[in-house]
Every structure is written in C-alpha cells, then in structure tokens.
C-alpha positions, 0 to 999 in steps of 0.5 A, spaced: 640 495 813 646 500 813 652 497 809 658 495 813 663 500 814 669 499 809 675 495 812 682 499 812 685 496 806 678 498 802 679 505 805 686 506 803 685 503 796 679 508 795 683 514 798 689 513 794 685 511 787 687 517 783 694 517 786 694 509 783 691 511 777 697 517 776 702 512 777 699 507 772 699 512 766 706 514 768 709 507 767 703 505 762 708 509 757 714 504 757 714 499 752 716 493 756 718 489 749 723 494 748 730 494 751 731 501 752 724 503 754 724 497 759 731 499 762 728 506 763 722 503 766 727 499 771 731 505 772 724 509 774 723 503 780 730 503 782 729 511 784 724 509 789 724 501 791 730 501 794 729 507 798 722 505 801 724 498 802 730 500 806 725 504 810 721 498 811 727 494 813 728 498 819 721 499 821 720 496 828 712 495 826 713 490 821 715 483 820 721 482 816 720 484 808 721 480 802 725 485 798 725 485 791 731 490 790 736 485 789 732 482 783 731 489 780 739 490 781 740 483 777 735 485 772 739 492 771 745 489 771 743 484 765 741 490 762 748 493 763 745 498 767 747 501 774 742 503 780 741 510 780 741 515 786 735 513 789 729 519 791 729 522 798 724 518 802 722 523 807 716 520 810 714 518 817 716 512 820 710 510 825 706 504 824 701 507 820 706 509 815 710 503 815 703 499 813 702 504 808 708 504 804 708 496 804 701 496 801 704 500 795 710 496 794 707 490 795 701 492 790 706 494 786 709 487 786 702 484 785 701 488 778 709 487 776 707 479 775 701 482 770 707 486 767 712 481 766 708 478 761 709 484 757 717 484 757 720 482 751 723 476 749 730 475 752 729 481 757 730 480 764 724 479 768 726 477 775 724 483 779 717 483 775 716 476 776 717 476 784 710 475 785 707 474 792 706 466 795 699 463 794 695 468 798 700 473 800 696 479 798 690 477 801 694 475 808 698 482 807 691 486 807 688 482 813 695 484 817 694 491 815 686 491 817 688 488 824 694 493 825 689 499 823 687 502 829 683 508 828 681 514 824 687 517 826 691 511 824 688 512 817 689 519 817 696 518 817 696 511 813 692 515 807 697 521 806 703 516 806 701 511 801 699 517 796 706 520 797 709 513 795 705 513 789 707 520 788 715 518 788 713 512 783 710 517 779 715 522 779 720 517 777 717 515 771 716 522 769 723 523 770 725 518 765 719 519 760 717 512 757 
C-alpha cells in the first residue's frame, strides 16, 4: 500500500527544514538570560516581524492576523531600546506567499513560548509569551492545507517561506548573539 501524499503543511515543513535550522542556529547564540543579549535578540526580530506583519495585514488572502509587533515594541521599550529600521521585504503578495509568510511568523510564535522560559528574571517577555489560543496552530495548519491549491501554489509558497526564514537568519547574524 502506498503512503498517502504529504499534506501541504508537511511539504512546506520538509522543504524549509534547512532554512528553519539556520534560523534556530542563528538565534540559539543569544543568551536570553542576559539583558544585553536578550535585547539584541529582540532587535533582530524587530528587523523582520513588523515588516512581515505589515504585508500580512494588507493581504486580501488571509483573515485578520493577531500581530505581535505591539508586544515586541513594548518589550523593547521596557529594555530602553527603540525598534530598528525594518529590513526590506520584497516578497510576492499572492495567496500562496501570504500563507507561507504566515506559516513562518506563526511558527515563530509557537517557538517563542518555549523560549520565554529562558528569559532572565525581571526581563520583559510579552512578545515571546504571546502563544496561540488552544488549538490555534493546528487550526492554522488545517487552514493552510485547505488554501493550498496545487503544486504551482506550493512552488510559490516554498521559496517564499525560505525567504522569510532567511530574513530572520540575516537579522540575527547582524546582531551577533
């Protein structure tokens, strides 16, 4: 018996695993227990997330998103830091691209909840603590699977997701860690 074809979100995860691993390695160098290093971690996120969320907020292909930029701004302000100039996001704005961008930033939300446990005492953690509502990640993956239309759709989603992961990695590498 043949194995069933992977679901679109499974294909996306598999095709972007190397990019995701690069991001994990880049951000893994930050010490979230150290005020300065944690500030650099947040600044790196602030170079990418606001720009991506602005693209997603303007997308006609998605329901309204739950942005984390205000939480990121608040944590930066609590550390006495201002949001840096965001990186330029020159990505397509099709349905496939929007879903790919959402997949990456919402995956970051999922990972952030795990990272929040490592934030040092007394340091702000609103951004990293902003998890999904119960079942939110599963619902997002199911919606992505329903939105994915065909191989052509995936052929646009995969490089867009890789490009977003790359933006996050470049932002982290700019700050050292």
